[in-house]
C-alpha positions in Angstrom: -33.6 -168.1 -61.0 -33.6 -169.0 -57.3 -30.3 -169.6 -55.4 -30.0 -170.9 -51.8 -26.8 -170.0 -49.9 -26.5 -172.6 -47.0 -23.8 -171.9 -44.4 -23.9 -171.7 -40.6 -21.7 -168.6 -40.6 -23.6 -165.3 -41.2 -20.5 -163.5 -42.5 -19.8 -166.2 -45.1 -23.5 -166.1 -46.2 -23.4 -162.4 -46.5 -20.1 -162.5 -48.5 -21.4 -165.1 -50.9 -24.7 -163.3 -51.4 -22.9 -160.1 -52.1 -20.7 -161.8 -54.7 -23.7 -163.5 -56.3 -25.2 -160.1 -57.0 -22.5 -159.6 -59.6 -23.8 -162.5 -61.8 -25.3 -161.2 -65.1 -28.9 -162.4 -64.5 -31.4 -161.6 -61.8 -31.5 -164.1 -59.0 -33.8 -164.6 -56.0 -31.4 -165.4 -53.2 -32.4 -167.3 -50.0 -30.3 -167.9 -46.9 -30.2 -171.1 -44.9 -28.3 -171.7 -41.7 -29.0 -175.4 -41.1 -29.8 -178.6 -43.0 -33.4 -178.4 -41.6 -33.8 -174.9 -43.2 -32.6 -176.2 -46.5 -35.0 -179.2 -46.3 -37.9 -176.8 -45.6 -37.3 -175.3 -49.0 -37.7 -178.7 -50.8 -41.1 -177.7 -52.2 -39.7 -174.5 -53.7 -38.2 -174.4 -57.2 -34.5 -174.0 -56.3 -32.1 -173.8 -59.3 -28.9 -173.8 -57.3 -27.9 -174.7 -53.8 -24.5 -173.6 -52.5 -23.9 -175.9 -49.6 -21.3 -175.7 -46.8 -20.1 -179.2 -46.3 -19.4 -178.5 -42.6 -22.7 -176.9 -41.6 -24.8 -178.5 -38.9 -26.6 -181.6 -40.2 -24.3 -182.1 -43.2 -20.7 -183.0 -42.5 -20.6 -186.1 -44.8 -21.1 -187.1 -48.4 -24.0 -189.4 -47.3 -25.9 -186.4 -45.9 -25.1 -184.5 -49.1 -26.5 -187.4 -51.2 -29.7 -187.3 -49.1 -30.1 -183.6 -49.9 -29.4 -184.2 -53.6 -32.2 -186.9 -53.6 -34.6 -184.6 -51.8 -33.9 -181.8 -54.3 -33.7 -183.7 -57.6 -34.2 -180.7 -59.9 -31.6 -178.6 -58.0 -27.9 -178.2 -58.9 -26.1 -178.7 -55.7 -22.6 -177.2 -55.3 -20.5 -178.0 -52.2 -18.3 -175.4 -50.7 -15.7 -176.6 -48.3 -12.4 -175.8 -46.7 -11.4 -179.4 -47.1 -9.8 -180.1 -50.5 -9.1 -183.8 -49.9 -9.6 -185.7 -53.2 -11.4 -188.5 -51.5 -14.0 -186.1 -50.1 -14.4 -184.4 -53.5 -14.8 -187.8 -55.2 -17.4 -188.8 -52.6 -19.4 -185.6 -53.0 -19.4 -186.0 -56.8 -20.6 -189.6 -56.4 -23.3 -188.3 -54.1 -24.7 -186.3 -57.0 -23.3 -182.7 -56.6 -22.7 -180.7 -59.7 -19.7 -178.9 -58.3 -17.1 -178.7 -55.5 -15.6 -175.3 -54.8 -12.8 -175.0 -52.2 -13.1 -172.1 -49.8 -9.6 -171.1 -50.8 -10.9 -170.2 -54.3 -10.8 -166.6 -55.5 -14.0 -164.7 -56.1 -13.6 -165.0 -59.9 -13.0 -168.7 -59.8 -16.1 -169.1 -57.6 -18.3 -167.1 -60.0 -16.9 -168.9 -63.0 -17.7 -172.3 -61.3 -21.2 -171.2 -60.5 -21.9 -170.0 -64.1 -20.5 -173.3 -65.4 -22.9 -175.3 -63.2 -25.8 -173.1 -64.1 -25.1 -173.8 -67.8 -25.5 -177.5 -67.0 -21.8 -178.6 -66.6 -19.9 -179.9 -63.5 -17.1 -178.0 -61.8 -14.1 -179.6 -60.0 -11.1 -177.7 -58.7 -7.7 -177.5 -60.5 -6.0 -179.2 -57.5 -8.4 -182.2 -57.8 -7.5 -182.7 -61.4 -3.8 -182.4 -60.6 -4.2 -185.1 -57.9 -6.0 -187.3 -60.4 -3.1 -187.0 -62.8 -0.6 -187.9 -60.1 -2.7 -191.0 -59.3 -2.5 -192.1 -62.9 -6.1 -191.5 -63.8 -5.1 -189.2 -66.6 -2.7 -189.8 -69.6 1.0 -189.4 -68.8 2.5 -186.0 -69.7 -0.9 -184.2 -69.7 -0.6 -181.4 -67.1 -3.4 -180.6 -64.7 -4.2 -177.3 -66.5 -4.3 -179.2 -69.8 -6.7 -181.7 -68.2 -8.9 -178.9 -67.0 -9.0 -177.4 -70.5 -9.5 -180.8 -72.0 -12.7 -181.4 -70.0 -14.0 -178.0 -71.1 -13.3 -178.9 -74.7 -15.2 -182.1 -74.2 -18.2 -180.0 -73.0 -18.1 -178.1 -76.3 -16.6 -174.8 -75.0 -14.6 -172.6 -77.4 -11.2 -171.2 -76.5 -12.8 -167.9 -75.7 -15.3 -169.5 -73.4 -12.6 -171.6 -71.7 -10.5 -168.5 -71.1 -13.5 -166.8 -69.5 -14.3 -169.9 -67.3 -10.7 -170.3 -66.1 -9.8 -166.6 -65.8 -7.0 -167.0 -68.5 -6.2 -165.1 -71.7 -7.4 -166.7 -74.9 -3.8 -166.8 -76.1 -2.8 -168.9 -73.0 -5.7 -171.3 -73.7 -4.6 -171.7 -77.3 -1.0 -172.6 -76.1 -2.4 -175.2 -73.7 -4.7 -176.6 -76.4 -1.8 -176.9 -78.9 0.4 -178.6 -76.3 -2.5 -181.0 -75.4 -3.1 -181.9 -79.0 0.6 -182.6 -79.5 0.8 -184.8 -76.4 -2.3 -186.8 -77.3 -1.3 -187.0 -81.0 -4.6 -185.6 -82.2 -5.5 -182.8 -84.6 -9.1 -181.7 -83.8 -11.4 -180.9 -81.0 -13.7 -183.8 -82.0 -10.8 -186.2 -81.4 -10.2 -184.6 -78.0 -13.9 -185.1 -77.2 -13.7 -188.8 -78.2 -10.6 -189.4 -76.1 -12.1 -187.6 -73.1 -15.1 -189.9 -73.4 -12.8 -192.9 -73.1 -11.2 -191.5 -69.9 -14.1 -189.8 -68.1 -17.1 -191.6 -69.6 
């Protein structure tokens, strides 16, 4: 497994690389300080690219899309101090597999990375909350329930969801029960079908 940490601040890179060492599997980690350094790695087999949106040569979703196109077999995850929903949407449309706010805790960041490495996407809780306020999610479904709903749609068990979100399994069960009641459904398969109707 090869992971590239791309950020123009050496302290941030060092912190991220130290944190990544706590992941369960062995990883070959590479640092990059500029977009040019990332592009120079295009011929390498990179499994995951952690990309600072504000590093030199990036700064926009269009530049991110160019990187995603140049690294088609790489899961690109944007890390940014900007949590604006329009920026997150633009990055997701550009082809990234995840968007992690720099305000996230270490555990949330690790959970997000593991989720992406398993083939799923990660979007922050605040983004889902904003989507609900904009009316993109069913009325009365809370942002936390929406987050859990998406993980159910990806086939995760309550135990796996609890690990992903840093919650207790009991708390997840309570949210699932409330979600099912709100949606008037009785099974996880029904939840998956309804999720398909909303998120495609």
